Structure formats: C-alpha cells, structure tokens
N, C-alpha and C positions, 0 to 999 in steps of 0.2 A: 806342962810340956818339958822341953829341953831348955837348959841353960848352958850356953857355950863356955861359960866360965867354970862350970862345975864338972864337965866331962871332956875327955880327949876329942880332938877333932876327928871327923869321919874321913876314911880313905877315899870314899866316892859317894856321890849322891845321885838319886833317881827320882824323876818326876813323872807321875802317871801310874797309878796303881790299879790298872786293869789286870787281867790274868797274866799276861806276859811279863808286865812290870813287877808284879808281886813275886813271881817265881824267879826272876833274875835277882831280885833282892835276896830272896832266901838262898839261892845258889851262891851268891857272893858272900853272904854271911857264914855259910857252911865252910867256905874256903878261907876263913879267918879275917875277912875284911869287915870293917865297921861301915855301915851304909846309912846315910841320912835319907829320908824319904819326905816327899811333898805331893799332894794332890789338890787339884783345883776345889774339889768337894772334900773339905777337911775332915768330915766325918769318916771318910774312907781311911784316913791316916790312923784315926783313933781305933776303928775296928780292926785294921791290920795288926796294930800293936797288940791289941788285946786277944787276938787269935792266932793267925798263922805266924806272925813274927814275935810271939810271946817268948821271953827268955833268950832271944837272939840278939846279936850285936846290931840292932837296927834302932836309929834315932828318928823319932817323929817330929815334924815341924808343921806349924800352922800358917806360916807366912813365907813368901819367897825370900824376904830379907833374912829371916831367922835360918832358913835352909842353906842360903849362901854362906852365912856366917859360921855355920856348923861344920864347914869343910876345910880340910887341910889344903894348903897351897902347894903347887897349882891346883885350883879347884877342878875337879873332874865331875862333870854333870851329864847324866844320861837322861835324855828326853824320850819317854815312851808314850807319845800322844799321837792322835790321828793325823796321818799325812795331809799336807796341804796348808791351809791358811792357819790352822791351829799352831803349826810349828813356828811359823813366822811371827805369830803374836807372842808365842812364849819367848822367843829369841829377843824380841824388842823389850819384853818385860825384864829379862835377865840382864841384858848388856849394861844398863847403868849400875848394876850391883857387882859387876865383874871387874877384875884387874888384868892388865896385860900378862899373857902367859897362861891364863885359865883356858880350859878346854871344854867346848860344847860337843856333845855326842848325840846325834839323831839315830836312835836305834829302831825307828819305825820303817814302814814300807814307803819311803819317799821316792818320787821321780827323780832320777839321777841328775836331770838338768836343774831341778830345784836345789839339789845339793851343790852343784857347781856354783850357783849364784850365792848360796849361803857361805861357802868357803871363802869366796872373794869379799863378801860384805864383812864378815866377822874379821878377816885378816886385816882389814883397813883399821880395825880398832885394837889390833894386837891379840886377838882371841883365835885360838886353833879350833877349827871346826871338822869334826869327823862324821862322815855319813857311813853308818855301819849296818850291813845286812845281817839279820839274825833269823835263823831258821831252825825249826824243830817243834814249833807249837808249844803248848803248855808243858808237855813232858820234857821237851828239849831244854827249854828256859830253866826248869827246875834241876835237871840232872846233867846237862851238858849239851848246849846247842852248837850248831855250825856258825861261826861268827866271820863275817867278811868285811874288815875295816878298810875304809878309804878316806880321802879328804886331804887336810893339811898335815903333811907327815911330821911336823914339829909336835903334833899332839899324839903321835902314836907311841913313842917310848914310854911316857908316864902312865899310859893305860895298858900297855902291853902285858905286864905281869898279872893284872887283874883278869883281863879278857882271856889270856891263854890258860889261866888257872880254872876258869869256870867253863871253858869250852869242852866239847866231847873230845875224847882221846881215841885214837886208832894206832895200835902198835906203839903206844907210848907217845905219839905225836899229837899236839893239840890241833883240832880242826879249826884253826885261826891263825892267820898270818896276813901281813900287810898285802893289800891288793894293788892299790895305786893311788895316784893324786886325784883331786877333784871329786867327781861323782863316780869313780870306778867301783867302790864297794857296793853302792846301791845299784849300779848297772849290773854287776855279777849277781846280785840277789835277784833283780828283775829277771834276768835270763834263767836263773834257778827256778823261779816261779812259773816261767813259761814252760820249762821242761817238765816241771810238776803237772801242769795242765795236760801236756801230752801224755805223760805216764799214766795219769788217771783216766784219761779217755781211752787209751790203748787197753788198759785192763778192763774197762767197761765194755768195750767192743768184744774182747775175747770172751767175756762172760755172756754177753748178749748173743753171739752167734751159737754158742753151745747150748744156751738155755732156750732161746727163741727159734733158732734155726734147727736144732736137733733134739730138743725136749729133754735136755739133761737136767735132772732135778737140782734144787739148791743144795740138798744134802751131799750129792755127788760132786757138785762144783766146790763145795767147801773142802772136800778131801783132795780134789785136783789142785786147788790153789795152795793148800798146805803142802802137797808134794812138790809142786813147782818151786815153792820157797826153799826146798832143800838143794836146788841146783843152781844153774847159772842165772835164773831169775830171782835168786835171793835178794830181797829188798824189803824196806819198811812198808811200802804200798802193797806189795803182794802179801806180806804177813798180816796186816790189818785187814785186807779183803777177806782172808781165811777166817779171821776173828769175827767180822761183820756177819759172814754167812752162817755162823753158828747160832746166832741169837734168834730166839723164837718169841712170839706173841703168847698170850695165855692159852690161846687155843691151839698151840703147837705149830702155827704157820709161820713162815719166815718173817721176821721183822721188816726186812727190806721191802717186802710186797705192800707194806703200808706207808712207804715213803713216796711222796710226790715226785714225779720225774721232771722236775723243773729246777735246773742247776743254777745256783747263785755264783757271783764272782765279785772280787773287791777291786778289779781294775789292773792288777799287775800283769796278767796275761795279755790283756788288750794293749798295754803299754809296750810289752815285748814285740807284738805284732807291728805296732805303729813304728817302732824304732827300726825293725827289720825293713820296712818299707822305705824309711828315710836313708837307711845304709845301702839299700839295694840287695839284700840278702834274701834268697828263696827260702824262708822259714816256713815251708809249706805245712809240715805236720803239726807244728805248734798253733799255726794259724787255724788249721782246721778243728783243733781242739777248742780254740776260743769260739769259733763259729758254731760248733756242736752245742756249746752252752747256750748261745743265743737261740738256736733252733729249739732247745729243750724248753726254753722260757715261753715259746709260742704254744703253750699248752692247749688252749681252747681251739686255736686254729688247727692244730694237729688232730684233735678229737674230731672236729668237723670233717676234715680232709679224709680221715680214716673211714668215714661212712661213704665216702665217694669211690673209695678204692678197696674193695673187699680183700681180705687175706687170701693168699693162694693156698691151695692144699699141696703140701710138700711131701715128696716121697720119703719113706722111712729108710734112713741109712745109718750106718754105724758112725757115731760122732768122731770126727777127726781131731781127736784130743792132742796128739803129737804135733800134727800140722798147725794147729792153732798155738800151741806153745812155741813152736819155732817162729811163727808169725809174729808173735808178741815180742820175742826176743830180738828178731831182726829189725822190726820196726823201732824198737827201743834204741838200738844201736844208731839207726838213721836220725832219730830225733836228737840224740846227743851230739851226733856229728854236726847237725844243723845249728844247734845251740853254740857249739865251740866255733863254728864258722862265724857266727854273728859276734861273738866276743873278739875273735881275731880282727874282724873288720873294724870294730869300735876301738880296740887298743890301738890300731894304726891311725884311725881318724882322729882320735883324741890324744895320742902319744902317751898312752898309760903304761906301755910295756908290761902287759899282763903276763903272769907266770901260769900257763894253762895247767901244767902238771900240779902246781900249787893249788889252783882252784879245785881240781879233781880231788886232791887230798882233803881240802876243807869240806867237801861234799860227801866224804866216805863215812862220816859219823855225825850224829846229832840232827841232821837235817831231814826234811820230808822225802827227798829223792835219794837218800843214802842206799847204796846197793853194792853187791859184791863187785860188779864189773867196773865200778869207778877206779879200782885199783889198776885195772888194765889200761884205762884211760891215762892215768898218771904215768905208767910205764911207757906208753907210747910217746908221750911228750918228753919224758926223761930221755929216751933214746933219740928223739928228733924234736928239739924245741921249735924248729921252724916248719914243723908239719902243718900242711895247709888244711888238711881234712882227715878226720879219723878213718874215713873209708879208704884211705891210701896206706893205712898202717898195715903191716903184714898180719898181725893178730886178727884185726877186725875184717881184713879182706878175707881171710880163712873163715871166720865165723859167718860172714855174710854168705859165702859160697855154701857153707854147710846148711844153712836154714833157708835159703832163697826159695827152694821148691815149696816149703811149707807156707811161706809168705804168699806166694803166687797162688797156691791152692785155696788158701784161706780167703783171699780177696776175690778170687773167682767164685767160690762158694757162697760168699756173702751177696754178690751181685745176683747170682741164680736164685737165692732164697729170699731176696728182698730184705736183707739185713744190712743197713747202712754201716759201713766201716770206713768213715772219712779219713781217720788217721792212718790206718793200715794202707788204705788205697793211695793216699798222697805220698806216704813214705815210699811205697813201691814205685810210684810214678817219678819221684825225685831220684831214686836209685837208678832207674832206667835212663832218665834224662841226664844225670850227672856223668854217667859212664858212656854216653853216646857220643861219638866223634862228630857227627854231623846231624843237627837238629833241623826241623822244617822252618826255622826262623828265616832261612833264605827266601822262602815264598812270602813270609811276613814282610820282610824288607822290600821286596819287590812291590807288594801292595801299598806300603807306606810311600814309596817313591811314585807310584802310579797316581795316588789321589792327592798327595801333599808335597811331591817333589822333595822328600826328606833325604834322598840320596842313598847309596849303599856302597859297601866295600866289595872288591872282587877277590876271588880265591887265588887269582894268578897275578895279583899285584901286592905290594908291601902294605901292611896294616897302616891305616892313617890317610890313605888316598881314597877320596870319595868320587862317585860318579852318579850321573843322572840320565835317565832315558825318557823320551817322549813316547810313552807306551801306546798312546791312542793314535799315533801317527805311524802307519805301517812302513816299516824300513827306515824309521828315524834313526839317526846316528846317536851313539852314546857320547856324552860330553863329561870331561873331567870337571870337577868343581873344587 
C-alpha cells in the first residue's frame, strides 16, 4: 500500500467507496487533486485502485490511521457513508486521529438537525465540520454535481477551491457556493430532494392521464416528452423520461410496462414534509408526492380494491396534450414556490441568511432538478431578495396566468376520468387558497370556540385581540379574553 514518507501528502481524503464516493474521487483526480481513499471493507480500496482509479492520482489506505497520516494539513476529509449512526461512529473513530484545524465533511444525505449537533460537537475539539449536500447522482458526481456546503464556516475556505473545481458549471459559474451555518447545507439539499419528489410525481401524473385517460401510446408519449424538453419544461427529469420511454423489451414492448408500480424512497422527502409541519409551511404539493409513494407501496391492497371498483368506460376524446403541458409547467412553478417558502421560513427560524438566488444558481446544473426555469427563479430573487413568494414575482405571475386554464382543465379531466392527480390537484388548491383574500377559516374558528373555547379574532378589531362566545346560550354576549 502507501508509505507517507515516499509520496507527497494528498490534498483531500474520502471515506466510503460506494458509487457516489468513487465518482467524486475520480472527479477530483481529474481536476488535479491527489486524493487518499479508505473504505471499511478494505478490499474495495484495492479493487478501486486496480480498476477505476488505475493510473490516477489516488492513494489507497488500509487503516484510518494511515489514511489520516496521508493527508496534507489542514486535513480535509469527506465522509460518504450512510446517513445516521454510521456517520457518528466514523466521527468518533476519526476524532482521536485529528488535530485542531482539521476539517470533517459529511457529503451524505444527513438530516440537518444531526448536522447542527455534529457542528457543535466537533467545534468543541477544534475541528471544523461541514454538512454538504451533493446532488446529481452517479453522473453528476463524476462530471460535475451541484454542491451545497454549510456548517462551520472556518472549514469552507480550505475546501472551496476543490469543491468549486469539481462542481457543475453554468455560464462559467460553479454550482457550489456557501449556503450558511449549522445544518443549512443539508437543509437546502433536503428541500431539493423534496422538490425532486414533486417533479417526478408531476411528470408521472402527466404521463398517466395521457396514457390511461386518453389511450396515448408509449411511443407517442416518448415524442411528446422529447418535444416538451425543447421548451419551458426543459429539464433533466423530462429529458430522462423521454429516454426511458424509448427502451423496449426483446418482444418490442415498452420496458416500463415490466416495472412494478411500487415506488421506493430513502426518507429525504419524508423529512421535508415533517419539517414543513414543524415550521407551519403549507408544503402541500411535495407532501402529496410523498403520500403518493406510500400509496403506491400498498400494491396488494390496491389490486384487491380494483376488483371492487370496476373501470369506467371513458368516451373517446382528443388527448389534451397542450393543456397537460401547461398543467405540468404551472404545477411545477407552484411546487418550487412552496419549496422556497419553506427555505425562507427556515432561514428566519435558524438565522441562516440564505441567499435564495444563490440556491437557484446552485440547482441550475449538475443536480436532479436542474431545469431552464431555475434561471428565472434566480432573476426573481436578484430583483427582490426579500421576495416572500415566487407567485408574487411579475414573471411567474404572468406564467401562471398563461397556463392556469390548462391546469384547471387537466385537474377536472383527471377527476372525471378517475385518474388520480394528487400533486396537480393540491398545487391548484394551494394557488386558489394563497390568492384568496378570505378563506372559510372564520367558520373553523367559530367551531373551535364553540367546542373548546379556543377564542377568535374579529375583522373589525386590531389583530391580537381575542374573543369568546357562549354559542350554546341563545343571545349570550361576546366576551373579550
């Protein structure tokens, strides 16, 4: 293996040689950095050096002590291990080997509150901890991911040149910039993943209503998605959808028809919804995307229920392709508006001072949700950094007005044809609720006061004054509380 006395020290080290870890190492090596690697199963180190990393500036080690000793100071160590207890265990193993000023970097999908805890714990020992969101999958890791760094800012400058070198570039700018203190980086990555859930479900719903509701063939749908990717829906997920629909089985039937309709998930979407509840943010569209995966997993129950509710015979009609395209675009805008609402709320609650235009820029390249219209989101926040909601930006107001009819027609069509469109429907309901000056919550407040004396505010009194009525007593006076 390696002998630290016989070779120069490495610029950075990485622990965890799964697919993402290996590709990040190769990306760093391609950009001129020497990288030391370690893996708990050390045979993976040897295999990597003999294959993917052969001939590259990669140093393999068989023990954590050798790994740490192979690194230039301040040591920069990227941990690419499974989120949760494994990260804490690895930190505990590394801490006795490190010196003050060294930098630990968690590049996995950790829960941001765990990152907050780890930042505080390592800081007590003089170690800078970074929680870094990395998006783009295998391709992104190898060729340029979106990188969202947060944590102890003292650790950012020493790793900035490496991360910005390997990140995706859009118009010459790296999709990597400091996000904020504590768990800010992992929080932004969590919201990214929640939006990803929403995007994927919206695309699946658009596919479903055209195929199941209007009998559009997979071959035709492939052409439709390929065409959509040339316009305002231009995005990575639309692009790969068109590619997926090309693939055939040996009998020339669509590959997708052989895939079980039970979606898996790794938990980041659920975390996003749980944090929305904690913050009091109506993240309705993304929540429905998570619930749609839960429903899909109930495969046997759905098969049973299908036998109790026979399919309706639907009238033959021309497929409303343009309306569905408009619906997908409009719902996508609403989804991102909700995601940025949530980030604004968290930024205020945790005092992160998030740069929302900067977040949009980081998402323009390398990541799973990269798309053309993220540039418009950046422009919106560049014009008004205090913008409370993207739906109030002039550009997005105009876009919603242009596609609203298509969204309404598509949601109505889905309801009439028994095609579930949970994300499109919840997005439209949010839009209608958000722009409604008076909601029926006044009746809800009366109900709460009736059964629980929870009080209410009056429209003709200043906010913050509360009243109670003895509703069951005819003519009972109102009392101020």
